[in-house]
KOLDREN-631380 format. One record per residue (C-alpha): residue number from 1; residue in three letters; y, z, x. Coordinates in Angstrom, 3 decimals. Layout:
BEGIN
NUM / ala / Y / Z / X
...
//
This chain:
BEGIN
1 / met / 66.509 / -0.620 / -86.903
2 / leu / 64.150 / 2.372 / -87.209
3 / arg / 62.136 / 3.621 / -84.242
4 / leu / 58.920 / 5.524 / -84.860
5 / arg / 56.985 / 7.365 / -82.187
6 / ser / 53.288 / 6.602 / -82.018
7 / arg / 50.888 / 9.474 / -82.633
8 / arg / 48.764 / 8.161 / -79.739
9 / gly / 51.427 / 8.333 / -77.052
10 / pro / 55.099 / 8.255 / -76.155
11 / arg / 55.635 / 4.588 / -76.974
12 / trp / 58.006 / 3.637 / -79.798
13 / arg / 57.612 / 0.826 / -82.272
14 / arg / 60.696 / -0.684 / -83.859
15 / tyr / 60.721 / -1.263 / -87.616
16 / gly / 63.211 / -3.719 / -89.029
17 / pro / 64.169 / -4.666 / -92.605
18 / gly / 61.439 / -7.325 / -92.813
19 / asp / 58.566 / -5.011 / -91.875
20 / arg / 56.172 / -3.665 / -94.475
21 / trp / 56.030 / -0.141 / -93.157
22 / pro / 52.374 / 0.980 / -93.335
23 / phe / 53.180 / 4.654 / -93.734
24 / leu / 55.390 / 4.254 / -96.796
25 / leu / 52.563 / 5.004 / -99.203
26 / leu / 50.982 / 7.877 / -97.249
27 / ala / 51.267 / 11.020 / -99.328
28 / gly / 52.648 / 14.016 / -97.503
29 / his / 54.363 / 11.993 / -94.777
30 / cys / 58.041 / 11.291 / -94.221
31 / arg / 58.861 / 7.688 / -95.012
32 / leu / 61.247 / 7.478 / -92.068
33 / cys / 59.457 / 9.186 / -89.168
34 / ala / 55.882 / 9.501 / -90.532
35 / gly / 55.924 / 13.226 / -89.785
36 / pro / 54.876 / 15.879 / -92.320
37 / ala / 56.945 / 15.926 / -95.498
38 / pro / 55.420 / 18.186 / -98.128
39 / gly / 57.905 / 17.456 / -100.898
40 / pro / 60.430 / 14.691 / -101.405
41 / glu / 58.869 / 11.995 / -99.129
42 / ile / 61.489 / 12.549 / -96.429
43 / cys / 61.383 / 15.419 / -93.979
44 / ala / 64.222 / 17.888 / -93.603
45 / gly / 65.093 / 16.561 / -90.152
46 / cys / 65.459 / 12.949 / -91.262
47 / arg / 67.376 / 13.993 / -94.360
48 / ala / 69.852 / 15.964 / -92.252
49 / glu / 70.360 / 12.998 / -89.917
50 / leu / 71.292 / 10.551 / -92.687
51 / pro / 74.981 / 9.489 / -92.583
52 / trp / 76.121 / 11.736 / -95.421
53 / leu / 79.584 / 11.021 / -96.781
54 / gly / 82.005 / 13.885 / -96.243
55 / pro / 85.456 / 14.325 / -97.809
56 / ala / 86.347 / 11.279 / -99.875
57 / cys / 88.724 / 10.050 / -102.545
58 / arg / 87.364 / 11.099 / -105.919
59 / thr / 88.434 / 7.764 / -107.432
60 / cys / 87.225 / 5.171 / -104.903
61 / ala / 85.062 / 7.272 / -102.522
62 / leu / 87.111 / 6.177 / -99.507
63 / pro / 86.287 / 8.564 / -96.629
64 / leu / 89.154 / 10.945 / -95.859
65 / val / 89.801 / 13.294 / -92.967
66 / ala / 90.154 / 16.277 / -95.323
67 / glu / 89.440 / 17.216 / -98.914
68 / ser / 91.846 / 15.489 / -101.304
69 / leu / 91.754 / 14.399 / -104.902
70 / gln / 92.835 / 10.825 / -104.234
71 / cys / 93.663 / 8.509 / -101.386
72 / gly / 97.192 / 7.110 / -101.142
73 / arg / 96.214 / 3.713 / -102.538
74 / cys / 94.638 / 5.185 / -105.672
75 / gln / 97.685 / 7.380 / -106.196
76 / arg / 99.986 / 4.362 / -106.005
77 / arg / 97.795 / 2.045 / -108.105
78 / pro / 95.271 / 4.015 / -110.168
79 / pro / 92.110 / 1.913 / -110.595
80 / pro / 90.252 / 1.572 / -113.909
81 / ile / 87.428 / 3.759 / -112.585
82 / thr / 87.910 / 7.487 / -113.113
83 / arg / 85.412 / 8.868 / -110.582
84 / ser / 83.233 / 7.320 / -107.880
85 / his / 80.205 / 9.066 / -106.414
86 / ala / 78.776 / 7.867 / -103.092
87 / leu / 76.165 / 9.735 / -101.087
88 / trp / 76.249 / 8.103 / -97.663
89 / his / 78.198 / 5.940 / -95.299
90 / tyr / 76.766 / 2.431 / -95.158
91 / ala / 75.418 / 2.941 / -91.655
92 / gly / 72.329 / 3.861 / -89.659
93 / gln / 69.048 / 4.320 / -91.482
94 / val / 70.716 / 4.139 / -94.893
95 / ala / 72.063 / 0.653 / -94.157
96 / thr / 68.664 / -0.413 / -92.817
97 / leu / 66.888 / 0.831 / -95.937
98 / ile / 69.413 / -0.772 / -98.298
99 / arg / 69.088 / -4.142 / -96.544
100 / ala / 65.293 / -3.875 / -96.637
101 / phe / 65.454 / -3.117 / -100.357
102 / lys / 68.092 / -5.644 / -101.367
103 / phe / 67.326 / -8.637 / -99.168
104 / his / 63.651 / -8.202 / -98.301
105 / gly / 62.219 / -6.907 / -101.574
106 / asp / 61.174 / -3.540 / -100.152
107 / leu / 61.171 / -1.646 / -103.449
108 / ala / 59.747 / 1.467 / -101.782
109 / ala / 62.890 / 1.728 / -99.659
110 / gly / 65.029 / 1.507 / -102.794
111 / arg / 62.963 / 4.153 / -104.569
112 / leu / 63.281 / 6.489 / -101.596
113 / leu / 67.081 / 6.282 / -101.585
114 / ala / 67.396 / 6.398 / -105.378
115 / asp / 65.184 / 9.478 / -105.668
116 / leu / 67.063 / 11.270 / -102.898
117 / ala / 70.352 / 10.302 / -104.552
118 / ala / 69.137 / 11.615 / -107.913
119 / gln / 68.177 / 14.968 / -106.381
120 / thr / 71.515 / 15.302 / -104.588
121 / leu / 73.692 / 14.177 / -107.498
122 / ala / 71.907 / 16.606 / -109.837
123 / glu / 73.188 / 19.408 / -107.602
124 / arg / 76.765 / 18.087 / -107.530
125 / val / 77.758 / 16.535 / -110.848
126 / pro / 76.811 / 16.789 / -114.536
127 / pro / 74.312 / 14.130 / -115.640
128 / pro / 76.003 / 10.996 / -116.996
129 / ala / 75.390 / 10.074 / -120.619
130 / val / 74.729 / 6.364 / -120.072
131 / leu / 74.031 / 4.388 / -116.895
132 / val / 74.920 / 0.697 / -116.777
133 / pro / 73.723 / -1.219 / -113.695
134 / met / 76.112 / -3.779 / -112.261
135 / pro / 74.749 / -6.986 / -113.806
136 / leu / 73.133 / -9.668 / -111.685
137 / his / 73.370 / -13.289 / -112.777
138 / pro / 69.987 / -14.628 / -114.038
139 / ala / 69.923 / -17.288 / -111.321
140 / arg / 70.435 / -14.671 / -108.606
141 / arg / 67.781 / -12.448 / -110.157
142 / arg / 65.256 / -15.297 / -110.162
143 / glu / 66.073 / -16.003 / -106.536
144 / arg / 65.743 / -12.365 / -105.483
145 / gly / 62.844 / -11.501 / -107.771
146 / phe / 64.376 / -8.266 / -109.043
147 / asp / 67.689 / -6.631 / -109.915
148 / gln / 68.526 / -3.976 / -107.318
149 / ala / 71.120 / -2.146 / -109.450
150 / leu / 68.736 / -1.985 / -112.407
151 / glu / 65.947 / -0.613 / -110.193
152 / leu / 68.292 / 2.086 / -108.911
153 / ala / 69.550 / 3.019 / -112.376
154 / arg / 66.000 / 3.450 / -113.664
155 / arg / 65.274 / 5.976 / -110.912
156 / leu / 68.424 / 8.016 / -111.518
157 / gly / 67.110 / 9.451 / -114.749
158 / pro / 69.568 / 9.276 / -117.687
159 / pro / 69.359 / 6.533 / -120.352
160 / val / 69.936 / 3.061 / -118.928
161 / ala / 71.754 / 0.469 / -121.056
162 / ala / 71.539 / -2.747 / -119.069
163 / asp / 72.082 / -4.926 / -122.137
164 / leu / 75.673 / -3.802 / -122.744
165 / val / 77.107 / -6.143 / -120.101
166 / arg / 76.212 / -9.435 / -118.457
167 / arg / 77.472 / -11.593 / -115.631
168 / thr / 78.679 / -14.910 / -117.033
169 / arg / 79.168 / -16.736 / -113.729
170 / asn / 76.892 / -16.998 / -110.723
171 / thr / 79.638 / -16.008 / -108.309
172 / ala / 79.437 / -16.484 / -104.571
173 / ala / 78.162 / -13.536 / -102.546
174 / gln / 80.923 / -11.001 / -101.913
175 / ser / 79.813 / -10.346 / -98.334
176 / gly / 81.997 / -12.223 / -95.872
177 / leu / 84.986 / -12.418 / -98.251
178 / asp / 88.205 / -10.505 / -97.697
179 / ala / 89.590 / -8.174 / -100.370
180 / gly / 91.742 / -10.805 / -102.080
181 / ala / 88.942 / -13.368 / -102.156
182 / arg / 86.574 / -10.775 / -103.596
183 / arg / 88.975 / -10.074 / -106.463
184 / arg / 89.361 / -13.771 / -107.231
185 / asn / 85.641 / -14.342 / -106.946
186 / val / 84.743 / -11.896 / -109.752
187 / arg / 87.758 / -12.404 / -112.017
188 / gly / 86.459 / -12.977 / -115.545
189 / ala / 82.847 / -12.882 / -114.347
190 / phe / 81.645 / -10.244 / -116.825
191 / ala / 81.154 / -10.124 / -120.576
192 / val / 80.673 / -7.006 / -122.717
193 / thr / 78.617 / -6.802 / -125.897
194 / asp / 80.340 / -6.662 / -129.290
195 / arg / 78.084 / -3.784 / -130.331
196 / pro / 79.540 / -0.242 / -130.505
197 / leu / 79.871 / 1.243 / -127.037
198 / pro / 79.590 / 4.849 / -125.864
199 / pro / 82.871 / 6.551 / -124.973
200 / ala / 81.831 / 7.088 / -121.337
201 / ile / 79.795 / 4.843 / -119.053
202 / thr / 78.688 / 5.231 / -115.450
203 / leu / 78.158 / 2.018 / -113.504
204 / val / 75.419 / 1.905 / -110.865
205 / asp / 75.329 / -0.220 / -107.704
206 / asp / 73.948 / -0.039 / -104.187
207 / val / 77.036 / -0.285 / -101.961
208 / leu / 80.752 / 0.112 / -102.615
209 / thr / 82.923 / -1.984 / -100.306
210 / thr / 86.254 / -3.023 / -101.844
211 / gly / 85.160 / -2.150 / -105.383
212 / ala / 86.350 / -5.509 / -106.763
213 / ser / 83.256 / -6.112 / -108.901
214 / ala / 83.123 / -2.589 / -110.308
215 / arg / 86.828 / -2.593 / -111.152
216 / glu / 86.590 / -5.963 / -112.896
217 / leu / 83.684 / -4.763 / -115.033
218 / ala / 85.436 / -1.453 / -115.717
219 / arg / 88.494 / -3.315 / -117.025
220 / ala / 86.287 / -5.346 / -119.346
221 / leu / 84.652 / -2.179 / -120.685
222 / leu / 87.955 / -0.382 / -121.205
223 / ala / 89.292 / -3.420 / -123.063
224 / lys / 86.346 / -3.069 / -125.460
225 / gly / 87.161 / 0.551 / -126.262
226 / val / 85.257 / 2.558 / -123.651
227 / glu / 87.359 / 5.618 / -122.780
228 / arg / 86.047 / 6.389 / -119.296
229 / val / 84.173 / 4.461 / -116.600
230 / asp / 82.667 / 6.163 / -113.545
231 / leu / 80.698 / 4.682 / -110.669
232 / met / 77.598 / 5.810 / -108.770
233 / val / 76.556 / 4.079 / -105.542
234 / leu / 74.215 / 4.879 / -102.713
235 / ala / 76.665 / 4.143 / -99.908
236 / arg / 80.327 / 3.513 / -99.140
237 / ala / 81.113 / 0.763 / -96.657
//
């Protein structure tokens, strides 16, 4: 829940995921606090207060107490994903914006996070050659009205190849399932094109929780001859 102070007095108004925030389209104003923001649509203060992810496993982005290449689990059982990039913890204003984007159709919230992610990732990692959004089943896309991973990938800049993979089953929502149920839920749920594939692919999604969906798709891509699969997400739960 975001709280914005009124310009006319000390009262605060609460903005939830279902609100259509009136200041989102005001040029020169921060999209979180409505204060001045001359550049990237979010002021320096709000940007600093976002729940940025600190030290994390390079393979699964699990938060760690200190810098390390991999967490213990990834060392014991290396996943099919080579590198995972996550910008924030799934908490606070980031979680509010992601829920507004994903479940309430607030595309402006998604664009805000994707553009900020693109700026930050450009400073940290080389640009990926090909971005592949985690596929959404057609029935789920019709229900939601858009594909959140595709919208994010389009804002991140490099070439997007959404037609290389597809979801073959309209699986149950992963939220509310434990790790084992999530793995079973997505087993065999993805198909990869028979066309020639690039040697390296970066998957794009909004939130990384257990990583079951991304790992299942990565295995399918590696089985088709892709040499390396990375992952970019906005937040790590």
